[in-house]
C-alpha atoms as a printed R data frame, in Angstrom:
    type eleno elety resid chain resno       x      y       z
1   ATOM     1    CA   MET     A     1   0.000  0.000   0.000
2   ATOM     2    CA   SER     A     2   1.058  3.614  -0.539
3   ATOM     3    CA   ILE     A     3  -0.186  7.040   0.473
4   ATOM     4    CA   PHE     A     4  -1.712  7.243  -3.018
5   ATOM     5    CA   SER     A     5  -3.690  4.008  -2.762
6   ATOM     6    CA   ASP     A     6  -4.649  4.721   0.846
7   ATOM     7    CA   LEU     A     7  -6.047  8.135  -0.054
8   ATOM     8    CA   LEU     A     8  -7.952  6.785  -3.046
9   ATOM     9    CA   GLU     A     9  -9.467  4.007  -0.950
10  ATOM    10    CA   ALA     A    10 -10.472  6.468   1.756
11  ATOM    11    CA   ARG     A    11 -12.106  9.001  -0.585
12  ATOM    12    CA   GLY     A    12 -13.433  6.794  -3.381
13  ATOM    13    CA   HIS     A    13 -12.277  9.185  -6.081
14  ATOM    14    CA   LEU     A    14  -9.575 11.832  -6.220
15  ATOM    15    CA   ILE     A    15  -9.721 15.218  -7.916
16  ATOM    16    CA   LEU     A    16  -6.745 16.007 -10.131
17  ATOM    17    CA   ASP     A    17  -5.621 19.473 -11.181
18  ATOM    18    CA   GLY     A    18  -6.038 21.283 -14.498
19  ATOM    19    CA   ALA     A    19  -3.808 22.929 -17.068
20  ATOM    20    CA   MET     A    20  -0.411 24.321 -16.168
21  ATOM    21    CA   GLY     A    21   0.756 25.850 -19.462
22  ATOM    22    CA   THR     A    22  -2.046 28.358 -19.981
23  ATOM    23    CA   GLN     A    23  -1.817 29.386 -16.344
24  ATOM    24    CA   LEU     A    24   1.903 30.059 -16.790
25  ATOM    25    CA   PHE     A    25   1.239 32.144 -19.900
26  ATOM    26    CA   ASP     A    26  -1.314 34.148 -17.931
27  ATOM    27    CA   ALA     A    27   1.396 34.695 -15.301
28  ATOM    28    CA   GLY     A    28   3.865 36.018 -17.879
29  ATOM    29    CA   LEU     A    29   5.585 33.052 -19.536
30  ATOM    30    CA   THR     A    30   6.760 33.952 -23.043
31  ATOM    31    CA   ALA     A    31   6.162 31.587 -25.955
32  ATOM    32    CA   GLY     A    32   9.327 29.655 -26.766
33  ATOM    33    CA   ASP     A    33  10.714 29.806 -23.232
34  ATOM    34    CA   ALA     A    34  11.054 26.666 -21.114
35  ATOM    35    CA   PRO     A    35   8.126 26.492 -18.678
36  ATOM    36    CA   GLU     A    36  10.152 24.211 -16.405
37  ATOM    37    CA   LEU     A    37  12.788 26.904 -15.845
38  ATOM    38    CA   TRP     A    38  10.160 28.898 -13.974
39  ATOM    39    CA   ASN     A    39  10.544 26.382 -11.136
40  ATOM    40    CA   LEU     A    40  13.890 28.066 -10.492
41  ATOM    41    CA   ASP     A    41  13.365 31.605 -11.765
42  ATOM    42    CA   HIS     A    42   9.776 32.225 -10.574
43  ATOM    43    CA   PRO     A    43   8.997 29.554  -7.959
44  ATOM    44    CA   GLU     A    44   6.436 31.726  -6.161
45  ATOM    45    CA   LYS     A    45   4.363 32.073  -9.351
46  ATOM    46    CA   VAL     A    46   4.439 28.328  -9.983
47  ATOM    47    CA   SER     A    47   3.444 27.669  -6.363
48  ATOM    48    CA   ASP     A    48   0.570 30.129  -6.732
49  ATOM    49    CA   ILE     A    49  -0.812 28.107  -9.644
50  ATOM    50    CA   HIS     A    50  -0.595 24.894  -7.634
51  ATOM    51    CA   ARG     A    51  -2.215 26.657  -4.696
52  ATOM    52    CA   SER     A    52  -5.124 27.804  -6.857
53  ATOM    53    CA   TYR     A    53  -5.844 24.203  -7.812
54  ATOM    54    CA   VAL     A    54  -5.580 22.996  -4.223
55  ATOM    55    CA   THR     A    55  -8.054 25.707  -3.204
56  ATOM    56    CA   ALA     A    56 -10.332 24.592  -6.047
57  ATOM    57    CA   GLY     A    57 -10.389 21.063  -4.633
58  ATOM    58    CA   SER     A    58  -7.520 19.130  -6.230
59  ATOM    59    CA   ASP     A    59  -6.362 16.120  -4.212
60  ATOM    60    CA   ILE     A    60  -3.365 15.603  -6.528
61  ATOM    61    CA   VAL     A    61  -1.335 18.335  -8.237
62  ATOM    62    CA   LEU     A    62   1.085 17.589 -11.062
63  ATOM    63    CA   THR     A    63   4.473 19.265 -11.037
64  ATOM    64    CA   ASN     A    64   5.588 21.780 -13.657
65  ATOM    65    CA   THR     A    65   8.021 19.225 -15.100
66  ATOM    66    CA   PHE     A    66   6.143 17.975 -18.174
67  ATOM    67    CA   GLY     A    67   9.160 18.648 -20.407
68  ATOM    68    CA   GLY     A    68  11.721 17.942 -17.709
69  ATOM    69    CA   ASN     A    69  13.546 15.050 -19.375
70  ATOM    70    CA   ARG     A    70  16.978 15.629 -20.897
71  ATOM    71    CA   HIS     A    71  15.781 15.335 -24.496
72  ATOM    72    CA   ARG     A    72  13.136 18.037 -24.144
73  ATOM    73    CA   LEU     A    73  15.369 20.253 -22.008
74  ATOM    74    CA   LYS     A    74  18.085 20.004 -24.645
75  ATOM    75    CA   LEU     A    75  15.932 22.265 -26.835
76  ATOM    76    CA   HIS     A    76  16.735 25.025 -24.328
77  ATOM    77    CA   ASN     A    77  20.314 23.887 -23.590
78  ATOM    78    CA   LEU     A    78  19.195 22.778 -20.136
79  ATOM    79    CA   GLN     A    79  19.913 19.050 -20.454
80  ATOM    80    CA   GLU     A    80  22.543 19.139 -17.717
81  ATOM    81    CA   ARG     A    81  20.078 20.599 -15.209
82  ATOM    82    CA   VAL     A    82  17.530 17.765 -15.095
83  ATOM    83    CA   ALA     A    83  17.988 17.065 -11.388
84  ATOM    84    CA   GLU     A    84  17.904 20.731 -10.393
85  ATOM    85    CA   ILE     A    85  14.834 21.649 -12.453
86  ATOM    86    CA   ASN     A    86  12.759 18.620 -11.465
87  ATOM    87    CA   ALA     A    87  13.535 18.844  -7.768
88  ATOM    88    CA   ALA     A    88  12.604 22.533  -7.877
89  ATOM    89    CA   GLY     A    89   9.338 21.642  -9.601
90  ATOM    90    CA   VAL     A    90   8.412 19.320  -6.765
91  ATOM    91    CA   ARG     A    91   9.298 21.973  -4.177
92  ATOM    92    CA   CYS     A    92   6.953 24.456  -5.858
93  ATOM    93    CA   ALA     A    93   4.093 21.974  -5.669
94  ATOM    94    CA   ARG     A    94   4.902 20.878  -2.123
95  ATOM    95    CA   VAL     A    95   4.533 24.450  -0.875
96  ATOM    96    CA   ALA     A    96   0.895 24.388  -1.960
97  ATOM    97    CA   ALA     A    97   0.183 20.790  -0.961
98  ATOM    98    CA   ASP     A    98   1.786 20.901   2.471
99  ATOM    99    CA   ASN     A    99   0.048 24.140   3.473
100 ATOM   100    CA   SER     A   100  -3.386 22.661   2.818
101 ATOM   101    CA   ASP     A   101  -5.629 21.640   5.706
102 ATOM   102    CA   ARG     A   102  -6.208 18.251   4.051
103 ATOM   103    CA   THR     A   103  -3.975 15.644   2.446
104 ATOM   104    CA   VAL     A   104  -2.881 16.703  -1.049
105 ATOM   105    CA   LEU     A   105  -0.440 14.591  -3.036
106 ATOM   106    CA   VAL     A   106   2.276 15.797  -5.397
107 ATOM   107    CA   ALA     A   107   2.663 13.827  -8.619
108 ATOM   108    CA   GLY     A   108   5.891 14.214 -10.566
109 ATOM   109    CA   SER     A   109   4.895 14.877 -14.170
110 ATOM   110    CA   MET     A   110   6.880 13.191 -16.950
111 ATOM   111    CA   GLY     A   111   5.827 14.011 -20.521
112 ATOM   112    CA   PRO     A   112   7.144 12.754 -23.875
113 ATOM   113    CA   THR     A   113  10.796 12.952 -24.852
114 ATOM   114    CA   GLY     A   114   9.834 14.501 -28.175
115 ATOM   115    CA   GLU     A   115  11.690 11.703 -29.989
116 ATOM   116    CA   LEU     A   116  10.366  8.452 -31.442
117 ATOM   117    CA   ILE     A   117  11.849  5.104 -30.502
118 ATOM   118    CA   ALA     A   118  13.760  3.168 -33.180
119 ATOM   119    CA   PRO     A   119  13.099  2.064 -35.855
120 ATOM   120    CA   LEU     A   120  10.721  5.013 -36.269
121 ATOM   121    CA   GLY     A   121  13.076  7.459 -34.583
122 ATOM   122    CA   ALA     A   122  16.554  8.002 -33.211
123 ATOM   123    CA   LEU     A   123  16.102  6.869 -29.600
124 ATOM   124    CA   SER     A   124  16.562  3.308 -28.401
125 ATOM   125    CA   GLU     A   125  14.319  1.898 -25.691
126 ATOM   126    CA   ALA     A   126  17.369  1.879 -23.394
127 ATOM   127    CA   ASP     A   127  18.000  5.598 -24.052
128 ATOM   128    CA   THR     A   128  14.343  6.373 -23.393
129 ATOM   129    CA   GLU     A   129  14.304  4.365 -20.189
130 ATOM   130    CA   ALA     A   130  17.470  6.074 -18.969
131 ATOM   131    CA   ALA     A   131  16.039  9.544 -19.602
132 ATOM   132    CA   PHE     A   132  12.883  8.763 -17.668
133 ATOM   133    CA   ALA     A   133  14.857  7.105 -14.868
134 ATOM   134    CA   GLU     A   134  16.977 10.241 -14.517
135 ATOM   135    CA   GLN     A   135  13.898 12.435 -14.303
136 ATOM   136    CA   ALA     A   136  12.011 10.127 -11.940
137 ATOM   137    CA   GLU     A   137  14.989  9.958  -9.586
138 ATOM   138    CA   ALA     A   138  15.061 13.755  -9.408
139 ATOM   139    CA   LEU     A   139  11.311 13.923  -8.785
140 ATOM   140    CA   GLU     A   140  11.537 11.456  -5.908
141 ATOM   141    CA   ALA     A   141  14.537 13.308  -4.475
142 ATOM   142    CA   GLY     A   142  12.499 16.498  -4.516
143 ATOM   143    CA   GLY     A   143   9.721 14.874  -2.492
144 ATOM   144    CA   ALA     A   144   7.110 13.645  -4.998
145 ATOM   145    CA   ASP     A   145   4.495 11.195  -3.710
146 ATOM   146    CA   LEU     A   146   4.048  9.438  -7.053
147 ATOM   147    CA   ILE     A   147   5.187  9.564 -10.677
148 ATOM   148    CA   TRP     A   148   2.703 10.656 -13.364
149 ATOM   149    CA   ILE     A   149   3.601  9.756 -16.963
150 ATOM   150    CA   GLU     A   150   1.366 11.768 -19.301
151 ATOM   151    CA   THR     A   151   0.430 12.493 -22.923
152 ATOM   152    CA   LEU     A   152   2.317  9.571 -24.413
153 ATOM   153    CA   SER     A   153   1.055  7.763 -27.499
154 ATOM   154    CA   ASP     A   154   2.792  4.398 -27.843
155 ATOM   155    CA   LEU     A   155   3.341  1.407 -25.588
156 ATOM   156    CA   PRO     A   156   7.137  1.116 -26.041
157 ATOM   157    CA   ALA     A   157   7.563  4.669 -24.715
158 ATOM   158    CA   VAL     A   158   5.145  4.145 -21.830
159 ATOM   159    CA   GLU     A   159   6.776  0.865 -20.905
160 ATOM   160    CA   ALA     A   160  10.228  2.473 -21.052
161 ATOM   161    CA   ALA     A   161   9.009  5.289 -18.802
162 ATOM   162    CA   LEU     A   162   7.501  2.782 -16.371
163 ATOM   163    CA   ARG     A   163  10.705  0.745 -16.264
164 ATOM   164    CA   GLY     A   164  12.736  3.903 -15.761
165 ATOM   165    CA   ALA     A   165  10.527  5.100 -12.911
166 ATOM   166    CA   ARG     A   166  10.648  1.720 -11.208
167 ATOM   167    CA   ARG     A   167  14.397  1.431 -11.684
168 ATOM   168    CA   ALA     A   168  15.031  4.795 -10.084
169 ATOM   169    CA   THR     A   169  12.282  5.043  -7.454
170 ATOM   170    CA   GLY     A   170   9.915  3.081  -5.270
171 ATOM   171    CA   LEU     A   171   7.012  5.444  -5.961
172 ATOM   172    CA   PRO     A   172   3.598  4.505  -7.362
173 ATOM   173    CA   VAL     A   173   3.302  5.196 -11.098
174 ATOM   174    CA   VAL     A   174   0.282  6.374 -13.112
175 ATOM   175    CA   ALA     A   175   0.322  6.731 -16.913
176 ATOM   176    CA   THR     A   176  -2.134  8.522 -19.179
177 ATOM   177    CA   LEU     A   177  -2.147  8.504 -22.974
178 ATOM   178    CA   SER     A   178  -3.595 10.995 -25.429
179 ATOM   179    CA   PHE     A   179  -6.362  9.624 -27.646
180 ATOM   180    CA   ASP     A   180  -6.462 12.173 -30.414
181 ATOM   181    CA   THR     A   181  -6.551 10.378 -33.770
182 ATOM   182    CA   ALA     A   182 -10.015  9.020 -34.591
183 ATOM   183    CA   GLY     A   183 -10.284  7.587 -31.092
184 ATOM   184    CA   ARG     A   184  -6.789  6.142 -31.002
185 ATOM   185    CA   THR     A   185  -3.457  7.590 -29.986
186 ATOM   186    CA   MET     A   186  -1.205  9.141 -32.616
187 ATOM   187    CA   MET     A   187   0.579  5.778 -32.864
188 ATOM   188    CA   GLY     A   188  -2.657  3.815 -33.321
189 ATOM   189    CA   LEU     A   189  -3.069  2.496 -29.775
190 ATOM   190    CA   THR     A   190  -6.559  1.824 -28.442
191 ATOM   191    CA   GLY     A   191  -7.766  2.288 -24.889
192 ATOM   192    CA   THR     A   192  -8.363 -1.442 -24.635
193 ATOM   193    CA   GLU     A   193  -4.776 -2.242 -25.617
194 ATOM   194    CA   ALA     A   194  -3.341  0.342 -23.228
195 ATOM   195    CA   GLY     A   195  -5.512 -0.694 -20.307
196 ATOM   196    CA   GLN     A   196  -4.842 -4.392 -20.713
197 ATOM   197    CA   ARG     A   197  -1.088 -4.144 -21.160
198 ATOM   198    CA   LEU     A   198  -0.394 -1.628 -18.400
199 ATOM   199    CA   ALA     A   199  -2.619 -3.509 -15.961
200 ATOM   200    CA   GLU     A   200  -0.587 -6.643 -16.754
201 ATOM   201    CA   LEU     A   201   2.552 -4.711 -15.838
202 ATOM   202    CA   GLY     A   202   1.049 -3.826 -12.467
203 ATOM   203    CA   ILE     A   203   0.923 -0.070 -12.995
204 ATOM   204    CA   ASP     A   204  -0.762  1.883 -10.191
205 ATOM   205    CA   GLY     A   205  -3.108  3.801 -12.482
206 ATOM   206    CA   VAL     A   206  -3.808  4.199 -16.202
207 ATOM   207    CA   GLY     A   207  -6.002  6.537 -18.195
208 ATOM   208    CA   ALA     A   208  -6.486  9.230 -20.813
209 ATOM   209    CA   ASN     A   209  -5.458 12.869 -20.912
210 ATOM   210    CA   CYS     A   210  -5.437 15.704 -23.438
211 ATOM   211    CA   GLY     A   211  -6.978 14.283 -26.632
212 ATOM   212    CA   ALA     A   212  -8.945 15.703 -29.533
213 ATOM   213    CA   ASN     A   213 -12.311 16.058 -27.803
214 ATOM   214    CA   LEU     A   214 -14.392 14.944 -24.842
215 ATOM   215    CA   ALA     A   215 -16.040 12.160 -26.842
216 ATOM   216    CA   ASP     A   216 -12.767 10.385 -27.571
217 ATOM   217    CA   THR     A   217 -11.516 10.800 -24.021
218 ATOM   218    CA   GLU     A   218 -14.729  9.424 -22.532
219 ATOM   219    CA   ALA     A   219 -14.672  6.491 -24.953
220 ATOM   220    CA   ALA     A   220 -11.041  5.740 -24.109
221 ATOM   221    CA   VAL     A   221 -11.771  5.865 -20.384
222 ATOM   222    CA   ALA     A   222 -14.602  3.351 -20.788
223 ATOM   223    CA   ASP     A   223 -12.365  1.037 -22.837
224 ATOM   224    CA   ILE     A   224  -9.512  1.302 -20.335
225 ATOM   225    CA   ARG     A   225 -11.841  0.583 -17.429
226 ATOM   226    CA   ALA     A   226 -13.167 -2.538 -19.136
227 ATOM   227    CA   ALA     A   227  -9.655 -3.810 -19.843
228 ATOM   228    CA   ALA     A   228  -7.742 -2.770 -16.722
229 ATOM   229    CA   GLY     A   229  -9.503 -4.799 -14.051
230 ATOM   230    CA   GLU     A   230  -9.220 -3.150 -10.643
231 ATOM   231    CA   THR     A   231  -6.446 -0.746 -11.653
232 ATOM   232    CA   PRO     A   232  -7.411  2.888 -10.918
233 ATOM   233    CA   VAL     A   233  -8.424  4.790 -14.058
234 ATOM   234    CA   ALA     A   234  -7.648  8.454 -14.707
235 ATOM   235    CA   SER     A   235  -9.442 10.998 -16.884
236 ATOM   236    CA   LYS     A   236  -7.880 14.369 -17.656
237 ATOM   237    CA   ALA     A   237  -9.689 15.759 -20.685
238 ATOM   238    CA   ASN     A   238  -9.138 19.074 -22.413
239 ATOM   239    CA   ALA     A   239 -11.613 21.891 -21.810
240 ATOM   240    CA   GLY     A   240 -13.410 21.216 -25.080
241 ATOM   241    CA   ILE     A   241 -12.046 22.161 -28.489
242 ATOM   242    CA   PRO     A   242  -9.412 24.897 -29.039
243 ATOM   243    CA   VAL     A   243 -10.788 27.896 -30.937
244 ATOM   244    CA   TRP     A   244  -8.786 30.776 -32.391
245 ATOM   245    CA   LYS     A   245 -10.274 34.217 -31.747
246 ATOM   246    CA   GLY     A   246  -7.992 36.532 -33.663
247 ATOM   247    CA   SER     A   247  -4.528 35.846 -32.274
248 ATOM   248    CA   GLU     A   248  -5.852 34.319 -29.026
249 ATOM   249    CA   LEU     A   249  -6.424 30.587 -28.520
250 ATOM   250    CA   SER     A   250  -9.223 29.610 -26.163
251 ATOM   251    CA   TYR     A   251 -11.198 26.471 -25.401
252 ATOM   252    CA   ASP     A   252 -14.958 26.156 -25.790
253 ATOM   253    CA   GLY     A   253 -15.531 23.934 -22.750
254 ATOM   254    CA   THR     A   254 -17.028 25.898 -19.857
255 ATOM   255    CA   PRO     A   255 -16.798 24.741 -16.227
256 ATOM   256    CA   GLU     A   256 -20.366 23.444 -16.635
257 ATOM   257    CA   VAL     A   257 -19.344 21.352 -19.656
258 ATOM   258    CA   LEU     A   258 -16.417 19.797 -17.803
259 ATOM   259    CA   ALA     A   259 -18.473 19.224 -14.669
260 ATOM   260    CA   ALA     A   260 -21.028 17.223 -16.660
261 ATOM   261    CA   HIS     A   261 -18.163 15.393 -18.337
262 ATOM   262    CA   ALA     A   262 -16.618 14.574 -14.938
263 ATOM   263    CA   CYS     A   263 -19.800 12.793 -13.894
264 ATOM   264    CA   ARG     A   264 -19.861 10.789 -17.112
265 ATOM   265    CA   ALA     A   265 -16.175  9.909 -16.616
266 ATOM   266    CA   ARG     A   266 -16.936  8.687 -13.106
267 ATOM   267    CA   ASP     A   267 -19.908  6.678 -14.382
268 ATOM   268    CA   ALA     A   268 -17.590  5.137 -16.992
269 ATOM   269    CA   GLY     A   269 -15.276  3.960 -14.214
270 ATOM   270    CA   ALA     A   270 -12.733  6.725 -13.725
271 ATOM   271    CA   ASN     A   271 -11.777  7.424 -10.123
272 ATOM   272    CA   LEU     A   272  -8.956  9.925 -10.782
273 ATOM   273    CA   ILE     A   273 -10.614 12.908 -12.437
274 ATOM   274    CA   GLY     A   274  -9.245 16.278 -13.496
275 ATOM   275    CA   ALA     A   275  -8.676 18.276 -16.671
276 ATOM   276    CA   CYS     A   276  -5.986 19.169 -19.186
277 ATOM   277    CA   CYS     A   277  -5.422 21.848 -21.847
278 ATOM   278    CA   GLY     A   278  -7.458 25.023 -21.484
279 ATOM   279    CA   SER     A   279  -8.820 24.193 -18.038
280 ATOM   280    CA   THR     A   280  -8.592 26.507 -15.031
281 ATOM   281    CA   PRO     A   281  -9.166 26.377 -11.275
282 ATOM   282    CA   ALA     A   282 -12.774 27.394 -12.001
283 ATOM   283    CA   HIS     A   283 -13.234 24.202 -14.045
284 ATOM   284    CA   ILE     A   284 -11.704 22.047 -11.306
285 ATOM   285    CA   SER     A   285 -13.787 23.736  -8.601
286 ATOM   286    CA   MET     A   286 -17.074 22.984 -10.348
287 ATOM   287    CA   MET     A   287 -15.981 19.442 -11.174
288 ATOM   288    CA   ALA     A   288 -15.117 18.834  -7.521
289 ATOM   289    CA   ASP     A   289 -18.386 20.317  -6.291
290 ATOM   290    CA   VAL     A   290 -20.512 18.279  -8.683
291 ATOM   291    CA   LEU     A   291 -18.699 15.010  -7.959
292 ATOM   292    CA   ALA     A   292 -19.070 15.635  -4.219
293 ATOM   293    CA   GLY     A   293 -22.801 16.322  -4.608
294 ATOM   294    CA   ARG     A   294 -22.524 19.869  -3.345
295 ATOM   295    CA   ILE     A   295 -24.169 21.284  -6.468
296 ATOM   296    CA   PRO     A   296 -26.426 19.673  -9.102
297 ATOM   297    CA   VAL     A   297 -24.978 18.098 -12.213
298 ATOM   298    CA   PRO     A   298 -25.266 20.605 -15.095
299 ATOM   299    CA   ASP     A   299 -27.932 19.626 -17.599
300 ATOM   300    CA   ILE     A   300 -25.492 19.108 -20.460
301 ATOM   301    CA   GLY     A   301 -25.617 15.924 -22.501
302 ATOM   302    CA   PRO     A   302 -22.694 13.877 -23.774
303 ATOM   303    CA   PRO     A   303 -20.827 15.088 -26.845
304 ATOM   304    CA   GLU     A   304 -21.765 13.521 -30.150
305 ATOM   305    CA   GLY     A   305 -19.708 10.428 -30.860
306 ATOM   306    CA   THR     A   306 -19.285  9.208 -27.285
307 ATOM   307    CA   ARG     A   307 -19.466  5.426 -27.046
308 ATOM   308    CA   VAL     A   308 -19.124  2.976 -24.183
309 ATOM   309    CA   ASP     A   309 -18.419 -0.344 -25.889
310 ATOM   310    CA   ASP     A   310 -16.595 -1.788 -28.874
311 ATOM   311    CA   ALA     A   311 -19.851 -2.669 -30.620
312 ATOM   312    CA   ALA     A   312 -20.437  1.024 -31.295
313 ATOM   313    CA   ILE     A   313 -17.188  1.581 -33.162
314 ATOM   314    CA   ASP     A   314 -16.974  1.133 -36.920
315 ATOM   315    CA   PRO     A   315 -14.423 -1.183 -38.564
316 ATOM   316    CA   ASP     A   316 -12.020  1.647 -39.304
317 ATOM   317    CA   HIS     A   317 -12.205  2.964 -35.716
318 ATOM   318    CA   HIS     A   318 -13.437  6.389 -36.812
319 ATOM   319    CA   ARG     A   319 -15.357  8.625 -34.442
320 ATOM   320    CA   SER     A   320 -16.620 12.128 -34.702
321 ATOM   321    CA   GLY     A   321 -14.358 14.934 -33.539
322 ATOM   322    CA   ARG     A   322 -11.375 16.943 -34.650
323 ATOM   323    CA   ARG     A   323  -7.726 16.649 -33.812
324 ATOM   324    CA   SER     A   324  -6.319 19.558 -31.882
325 ATOM   325    CA   GLY     A   325  -2.632 18.823 -32.414
326 ATOM   326    CA   ARG     A   326  -1.761 20.087 -28.914
327 ATOM   327    CA   ARG     A   327   0.655 18.019 -26.898
328 ATOM   328    CA   ARG     A   328   1.412 19.705 -23.648
329 ATOM   329    CA   ARG     A   329  -0.756 20.252 -20.636
330 ATOM   330    CA   ALA     A   330  -1.418 23.800 -21.783
C-alpha cells in the first residue's frame, strides 16, 4: 500500500488538477521559453498556480516538469540541469500541498521525450528508459508522492518510462495517454490495448489525458476501465475544443461542460478525475463540487460520438471529432 492508494481508498475518487501551461502564460511566460525553468526563476508564481488548484479542490497536483527530461530540455540547452529543475518543480508543488488543511499529493509529471523510438526514430528503448529514470529519480529526491507519466502515445515509450521510474524510485506510477486520432493515440493504440497491457505490468493507475475532444476521451476511459480490471483509471480531458479568436487561442468547454463530463467519466469507471489543456481552477472547482454532490450536475448531454463499448465503433475505428494537435498540458 502507498499514500496514493490509501487516499484513493479512503475518498473513493480523487480530484486532479487542471492545465499548467495556460496558467503560466497568464502569469507572464513567453512563448518559446522553457516552462520548467520557472521552477527556479519564478517559484512563487508556480506555487501560486498549484495553490489555486488545491483551493479549487484538487487532491493531486502535477508538477511543472512535463518537459523535464533531458531530451526536451536540450531544446533550451538545459539538459545538464535535469535534477535541479525537477527537484525545484516538486518543491513548488509541495509548498501548496503541504500548506493545505487536508492531504494533497504531489505527482511528478513526466511528458514525452519529443523523440520516437527506433526504428521510427533516433532513440533506443534503453535511451528512453534512462532519460525517464533520470527524471524520476530527481522527482523522488524532490519529495514527490508518485510519478505521473502523461500524454504519451505508444506502448514502447510508456513501458520504457515505467521501467525507468521503477528502476530509479519506489514510488507509485500512473500513466495517461492521449487519444487524439479518430479515437486512437497518434501511434494507433486503443484504450483497450493500453488498459490491458499496463494492468498486466502492475501499474498503479492508467487513463487518458489531453486528446482531440471529450467524446474520444470518454470512450477511451470506458475502454480502459473494461480492460484494466481493478487498476485505478484516470481521466484528464481538455476543456473542449481549441478555438482561435484573432490571435488568441481559447477552449470552448465551460466549467459546466467539464463538470457534466466529470460525472460521465466517473460513471464510466474513472476514479482519478481532473482536466488538461485550457482548463482553469474554475473548471476544477465545479468538477469537484458536482462530484461531491454539493451542487447539481449541469444539464449538459454527452458530446456527439461518445461510445461505451466496442460494438459502437466502426471497422475503421473512426469517431466524430477533430484533432487539436496540442501536446502539452497547456
